GUKOLMI-155478 format. One record per residue (C-alpha): x, y, z; residue in one letter. Coordinates in steps of 0.25 Angstrom, whole numbers, plus 5000, padded with zeros to 4 digits. Layout:
% residues N
XYZA;...
% end
This chain:
% residues 177
504759665695M;503359635695E;502359635707E;501459515709L;500459495719Q;500259355725L;498759305730R;499059345744N;499359495740G;500959475741L;501659545731T;502859495725V;503959555715S;504259465703V;505559485694R;506559405686S;507559335695A;509059365693S;510259315698L;510259415709D;508959345715D;509759215718E;509959245733P;508559285734A;508059165727I;508859065735W;508359135748E;506859115742F;507258965739L;507758945754C;506459005760R;505658905752L;505158785760S;505858645758V;504558595752D;504458715742S;505958695738R;505658545736R;504358575727L;505158675719R;506458615717F;505958465719F;507058455730S;507458525743V;508958495741G;509158605731I;510258705730D;509358825732L;510658925728H;510658845714R;509158875713E;509159015717A;510259025707H;509558965696R;508359045700G;508959175699A;509859145686A;509559175672H;508459265667D;508259235652D;507359175642A;507759025648D;507759055663H;506959165670H;506659175685G;505859265693I;505759295708V;504559345716A;504959435727L;504159485740A;504459615748F;505259555760G;505359415756R;506259415743G;505959305733V;504659235736V;504559165722G;505459125711H;505159065697A;505959025685T;505958965672F;507058885664V;506758865649R;507058715645A;508158715635A;507758755621G;506258755625S;505158845626P;504958785640R;505358825653A;505458755667E;504658845677V;504958845692A;504358925704V;504558945719E;503859025728V;503959055743A;503158955752D;502259055758D;501859115744L;501358975738H;500058985731Q;499959135730L;500159145715G;501659175715L;502159055708A;501059085697T;501459225696L;502959185695L;502659075684I;501759185677I;502959275676R;503959175672L;502959125660A;502859275655Q;504459275654S;504459135648A;503459175638E;504359295634E;505559185632H;504759095624Q;504558995634I;503258925632S;503058835643H;503358815658F;503658685664F;503858635678A;504158515687E;503258515699V;503258415711L;501858355712P;501858405726E;502058545722N;500558575721R;500758725722D;501658735710M;500758635702L;499558725705A;500358845700V;500558775687F;499158715687R;498358825691D;499058945684G;499558885672F;499158795661T;500058665664T;500158535659V;500658445670S;501358305670R;501658215682N;503058175682G;503658065690P;504158175700D;503558295696A;502358365688V;502858435675E;501958555671V;502058635659E;501358755655F;501358865644P;502058995649T;500959075642S;500159025653G;500559135663W;499359225657R;498359125662T;499059105675A;499159245677H;497659265675T;497359145684R;498159205695F;497559345694E;496159275694S;496459195706A;497059305714R;495959395711S;494859295717Q;
% end
């Protein structure tokens, strides 16, 4: 388990997710606002049990998840990557507690995922983001060197996993200001 400090001084513990985390991830997803769920899953009519299971399942070269935990609150962030079949690319997804947006947690989670992905020969992350999800687009744009394409319903972003080093430097520099 690794301890990370957010921009507001809150310390969170980050570790790989496991099947034992499924109930805690489900509770976390239930606590997200309706708007946060829509922005993350592109719908509010999702099966949160299924998403919690998917978020806790697997921990290998093709599917890896991490959780961020805060004392007294349980899971406050979750991120995962899933490798595209037979590809050096993986889809990345992240969700953060509503009251912890814009404090660096999403960036820190993606950095940790990118480190793991590199170890498993995943060279690029990609994601689809709703155009109105400005916070997530800013995480990708400001923290990582992304290529973005506007699709009919979503913005498609892609960036090299090796970009975690630059993102980490940018985060630390912004936090010290």
